[in-house]
C-alpha angles and dihedrals in degrees: 000000000000115000091245093061093046088053092051096047092051091045089054090054091049092047089050089052091048090224106111111133133171128208095015118136114235140172120235115213112196115211135181115239125201120243113267132217113245114274109241089211089066095052111131093023125107113269090244089073091067087081089071092062090044095052090047088053093049094047090050092051104039113012112110091241092032092132094056101043115145103228093193093051094048093047091051090051091050092050091046087052091053091052091050091052095056092079088226113134093210099047115114145157117228125192118221095275094048090048091055091050091051092054091058095078090070091057094068095247142049141174115255142080100300104244131132113226138189140175113256121178087342094305131112104251132184115233093185144325114242115250113268096008131128090255093058092046092050091057100255110160139196109271095027117142120223106219100171136013113204090341094310117118117240092218110119094016121122120229096259091046089055091046092052091053091048095052125069146132117323115263092032123114127237119194116215129190101212131190110200120208112272090007120135097214135023121247135215113241125189116203127185110221120233140173104283114210112200105227101168107180131059128176124199117178114219130195116290096036093291119152117208099203115186121192109191096184144340112255134152092280100042096097093051089048090051091050090056093046091052093049087052089048089054094047089053088051093246119194106186142011134224103200105205115202098160113139090006107147094194126239135188119017090215091055095051091049088053092048093046089050089060089066103035135069100208145322132072128335091189142314132223133211124205131208090275094051092252111153127216118191120208108202133201110267123223127254101054113175101192101046092115098043116104105240141187125184130215121206133169136186090281093057103108146168113343090020091057088047089056096043093046092049095050091047095048091049089048086235096130142014113246118217135178135041131335108281128242100270104233105143104147134115111234128192130203110210124192116222123213094261094055096261121110148204127226122202144143120272104171145001128242124233130189118242092269092049104263110157108229100189108095093353107064127191118300111211121237086229112038115211114162123225112282112254090225136041091230094067126055110187090163094060091042091053089045091056090052092053093046092053086055093051090046089054094049090049093050120095089248091050093053096054 
């Protein structure tokens, strides 16, 4: 095992014990230990893992609180240390309560403040507040850094640990120390939690038969919501679509494959490669309802995960013009596994690639037409440029444009 991993595993044990100190003088007392028979519980594990049992035995026998050690707390610390040592920004350990909270997203609602978050450069960062939620009303903005949650620093927290602390029963208050982009000092923001319903598709008809279709995330209901929006678009004699994926943090892979299939005839939506080089292709599904609608897509630096899959697929198939700023660069397959005691671990198992082989993780999707994010909320240069590009695609698609 590399030395860095050894360090993090042992650090996890020390954190679990709550007795990690720096700059304190101490006396080391070497002692000869008798040889031990192999532990049957460690069968199948690398021999390096025997040190965990060895440390546990030493602490029990010689630590000043050895008779009162909390085995559950220490084992959680060890697992947390293993997750940190993976060098995987998404790897996390969740206790049973945190695991239950994380499962709420799949139910279409949860209790919290209504903001999507991610880890960026080791800090808890807001991708976007959901429209009409307590987070948006409290002034939470894309790109905000969450420095403290209820007075506790977020340094050292995993993403899911931070999420579990921000969420809570409706009507309760969470205090967040927030650092806004380009601000000089952080501000303390109080947010009252509520039940957050995950509506993900909104359609607004603009002059000239233009539909401004915003997808805020990819949930189990997104494809059905999209079908309803497309039906409304047809009823209003729509001619072209601006597909707005800005501040979209992603969501379920099956959902984005369904959504992409509304716009594509055939071929790949994406493929993924696991640690062993095994490839899994995700193909376009039949029955698309928007294959003939001229479309442009807007993305920004907070478009992540499934929204990057969709924009990458539409770009590679030359189905839509991509406009805006380079996306977030979160293109990994993460799994949440339940452990026997009700806790869980979350980690990366594969990476996503666009149909033409562009790695999304750490790279993002670079638009064909780059328009940086507007400096103020009152101007929307990205939308304006998208409308121009859409007019061009509509002209090319018209009978006159095809002559």
